C-alpha positions, 0 to 999 in steps of 0.5 A: 194059859196061866197068868204071871200072878198064878205062876207066882202063887203056884211056886209059892204054894209049893213051899214047905218044911218051915218051922211052925211058927212060919206056918202059922204066920202064913196061915194067919195072913191067908185067913185075914186075906180070904177068910170068913169066920162063921158061927154054928151050933152051941155057938161054935166058930167055923172058918171058910176061905174061897180062892180061884187057885187050886194050889192056894186051896191045897196049901191052905188046907194042908197048913190048916190039917197039919196043926189042928185036928179039925173037920174040913170040907172042900167044895168046887164051883164052876164060875158062870162068868166068861173065863169060867174059873173054878172056885174052891171053897174051904169049910172049917166045920164049926167046932171047939177046936176052932177057936183054939185055931183062931186063937193061935193065928192071933184072929181071936184073942179071949172072946175078942176079935183081934182085927189085924194087929199081928204083932205077936206073930211078927217077931222073927224075920222068917215069920214076916217073910211067911206072912208077905208070902201068905198075903200075896197067896190070899189076895196078891197079883202082879203084872207080866214083866213085860208090861208095867211094873206093878204088884198089888195085895188087895184087902178089905181090912185097913188095919191089916193092910197098914200092918202089911205096909209096916211089914213091907217098909221093915224090908225097905220096900217103897210100898204104898196104900190107896183105896179102890172102891170098898177095898185097900190097895198095898202096892208097889210100882218099881221093878226092883222093889217087885223083885225084892218082894218076889225074892223075900216071899220065896218066889226064886223062879218067878224072880229069875223070869221077871228079871230075864224079861226086865233086862230085855225090857230095858235093853230094848227101852235104852235103844229105843231112846238112843234111836229116838235121839239120834233120829231127832238130832238127824232131823234137826240137822236136816232142817236146818241145812234146808233152811240154810240153802233157803237163805242162801238162794234168797240171798242170791236172788236179792243181791247176788252172792258176789256181793258177799264178804268172801268168808261168806260167799265161800260159806255159801257156795260150800252149803249150796255144793253140799246141802246134806252135809253136817257141821263137822262135815262141812269142816272137813270139806273147808280143809279145817280151815274154820272150826264148827263154831266158825262155820255155825257163826257164818251160817247164822250171819247168812241168815241175818242177811237173808232176813234183812234182804226179805224185810227190805226188799233186797236193800241190804248193805254188805260189810267186809 
């Protein structure tokens, strides 16, 4: 069963038909995420790109072949780990044309390496969206919506990570940057922010799936909060009623309820007859003659008398 991240990448990899400038921006971001330069004969440059997603491998190969006349090779290896995922190695064979490719992607500027400042590729909004899409395809992951909200882009290039942060802030996303071992993690922890990014990069089916699960999850959480609140209030009411009955019985044993003032005596007798009733129910039982605040006051007064009886051994002086 594929992960939610794989489903998002499979959808993004199928996006086509954009302007050539967007293809360049997306490929540049992909190369910065998963590409490595190599040097061949006559000091010609080549490129390798590695991924475990077949759709991403096809997308990279398509973007390269659509704009540049270079020779490519694809190698598929079977992983030896428990998951045994296939690994796809794309190799752009070293040649003079590769230097033109790297220059077009902004990775090379003349004879110098541009470590990650692709401002020239990001002037248009459509290119910025394509650039973020390439970053997710090359090194992104997102938790399934049933779990904690978390989306991240992982890169070993700090300058590239800072470019992604600036770009996501340009779209008003609450992005953060942290380190994990030797990698730099650009991440989002907010559900609204994740859905916004999915919309920005064009993962509309994944966005709908994410939102559907999120609505159900939020509703379930709200119901759970209400149930927990009601349960806590019920437990609080029961505990108070049990304590009140114990207080009244202590008074009865110590001095007798008959010695209490008329209002307190009536309150004590009603509570003993209805030990499970709430304050509102006691108001109705007493015919509405005493409100909730009055009943609460009388019960607190009974608690004070019970405490005095306990402290003095029953020598409590009642007052009218």
